[in-house]
C-alpha positions, 0 to 999 in steps of 0.5 A: 881475531875476528876484524869487524871493519871494512873489510870484515876478514879473520886473522888467524896467522901473523901473515894475515896480521901483517897483510891486515896492517894496511886496512887497520892504519888505512894507508900502506906504512911506507912513509918516511918515519917508523911507528909502533901500531898497537891493536887492542883485542876484546877476547871475550867477544873476539873483536878489536877494540881500538887502535893507537899509534906512537912514534918509533923510538930512535937509538938515543931514546930509552926503550924501557921508558918508551915502552911503558909510556906506550902500555901505560897509555894503552892500559888507560884506554883499555880501562875506558872501554871497560871490558873484560879480558883484552890482549894486543898485537904489537906491530914495529913499523920500519922507517924508510931508513930501516926498510933498506936492511929489514933484519938489521933493523929488526935486530936494532929494535929487539930491545924495544920490543923485549921491553914492550913485552915486559911492560905489557905483563907487567901492566897485565895486558896479554900480547898476541905477538910482537912483529916488525914489518918492512913494506916487503918483509916481516918478522915476529919476535920470539917465535919459535917456528922454523919455517920463519926465515932469517931474511924475513917472511914476505908481505902480502898485499896488492902484488902478492895477494893473500886472504885478506887483500882477496876479500878486500877486493871481493867486496870492492874495498881499494887498496889503501894508498902509499903513506910516503906518497901521501907525505910527500905532498906536505914535505917541507921545501928546503935548501934555498927556497926554504931560507927564502920562505922563512924570510918571507914569513918573518917579514909578513909577520911584521908587514901585517902587524904594520897594517893591522895597526894601520886599519883593523884585524877586520880590514885585514881579513877582507883583504886576504879573503879577496886574495883567496877569493881571486885564487879560489872562488869559483875555480880561481883565476887560473894563475899556477899556484906554484908561481905565487912568490914567497911573499904571497905565499908568506902573508896567506900563512901568516893570515891563516894563524888568525881564526876568522880567516882560516874559517873562511879558507874552510869555504872553498869545498864546492866542486870547482874549488876543491882541487885548486884549494887542496893544491894551495893548502898544501903549497902552504904547507910545504913552504912553511919550510918546517914541519915543526912551526905552528905557522904549518898547523893551519894549512896542514888542518886545511888540506885535512879538511879538503882532503876529507870533502873529497873522500881521501880519509887517508890523506886526512888522517896523515895531514891532521897527525902533522898538524897536531904534532906541529902544535898539539894545542890547535883545536880545529885539527883536533875537532876534525880528527875525532869527527873522522875517527867517529863518523868516517867523514866531516860531512856534518862539518862541511855542511855547517860551513856551506851554511855559514859561507852561504850567510857571510855572502848574503851579509856581504851583499846586502 
């Protein structure tokens, strides 16, 4: 298969397909959660059409039902492309828990691999291969090559470069970053700190309601904007953000659930503001103390936007996926995701944000 993305390379073996995976994902698949990655391939023009990611089902999920959902979704997207013959390459990527014993995990997920192959056939989709991948080894299901080892074949990559990695280096393509390292920046706080944060957020909701009732939404937005200006404008006041109390971060988190403040928060993207803004949005995301509360959607989306402005697309995509998982109806996250996928950047949106900031500042000064 000829992959017509950056870097350009030919996939002529399972080993190269595995080595290509981080470039297709834009990150090293070493994160805490497993995934099923489906790459659709146009056989007539020998090029990729699209890719899809799904959660790797756990032991309690019905593998046949999960496989049917994945292949049905894939078929629907194939129909939208209205191409000729197409096939798919299936990657089952291990979670961190699975990676400790790759062979055992590969065996445990065999039922899903079999279900995916059968479902693909039932949907009229040819399959190039179904592979199980850990950060260090890989296996191909139903492959009769006797050279493949019981303990798995070693993954080619930055520390063990193969054709794909060498081609990428030759044209100056950087090594995709670690998914685990990106995810760690957004991991919710735990223990007593989480208890304190949840209590602070609950208190902040009531306090905000009282202030809005006593004044107005606009007055509350202005009050919180002044706090953001103090923390971020022109590089901020220099106070370590980690020193912010639970109550201080909670009132910002709750306030960002209101669109006017969220839109103002998008504006802190100038070079002297960007690093500190990224730090603040990641801090607020962690201090939501949950990956599933809808409160986390706003700081994660802001973290994604600032990461994209900084040119760190993998971090942006990961944060957006988390935001959409917490709140599937969060429109800004969907808009940013579409912009990054289609254009590879958020430059157009950033230009609009800068114009709005200039207009807001002019209106404030007049």
